[in-house]
C-alpha positions, 0 to 999 in steps of 0.5 A: 325391133322384133316381138318382145317376150313378156317380162312377167311370165317370161313364157309368152310374146308381149303384146302390151307395155305397162303405161307406168314403166313400159315393161312388156307383158302378154295378158291382163293376168300378167298386168295384174301380177306386174301391178302387185309391186309399184312401178314408175316410168324410167326417166331419160337423162334429158327429161329429169332436169325438166321434171325437176323444175315443175311443181305440182299444183296443190289443190283439194281432191273432191268427189261428188259421188261414187260414179265420179271414180274410175274403178280398177277394172276400168283402169285396166281396160284403159291400160290394155286399150291399144287405141288409147295407147296409140292416141297418147303418142300424139305429142300435142295431146300429151302437152294438153293433158299435162297442162290440165293436170298441172293447171291451178284451174283444171276445170277451166282448162278442161273446158278449153280442151274439150274444144280441140278435136284431138282431145275430144275424140281421145275423151270419147275413146276413154269413155267408150273403152270404160263403157257406160 
């Protein structure tokens, strides 16, 4: 598969894909412009049935302080990091993240996941990308 054209500006070669809907884009400016409108990951026919069987876990959303919230600029750094996107290609890492996200006890599952080297390295990459 050859290089793709940015589907936001339609002028430059794309270097990145939107993590939500996989639309190719070329720059942070195009990413921001693309994110002005909501987008969602396309659902393949074989995954739609599995997705409908899963139910999200209803739990309270608690924030201890402003330092616990990832800022928009930090999210953009994460979205544009090829190192993080490459790490997320690991199917076992994807399953582990989904398990934590859908867990009734995410704190406990997160603690267990930190014992897995792949997950620990992934979290180190995230923290490194967003800075101190």
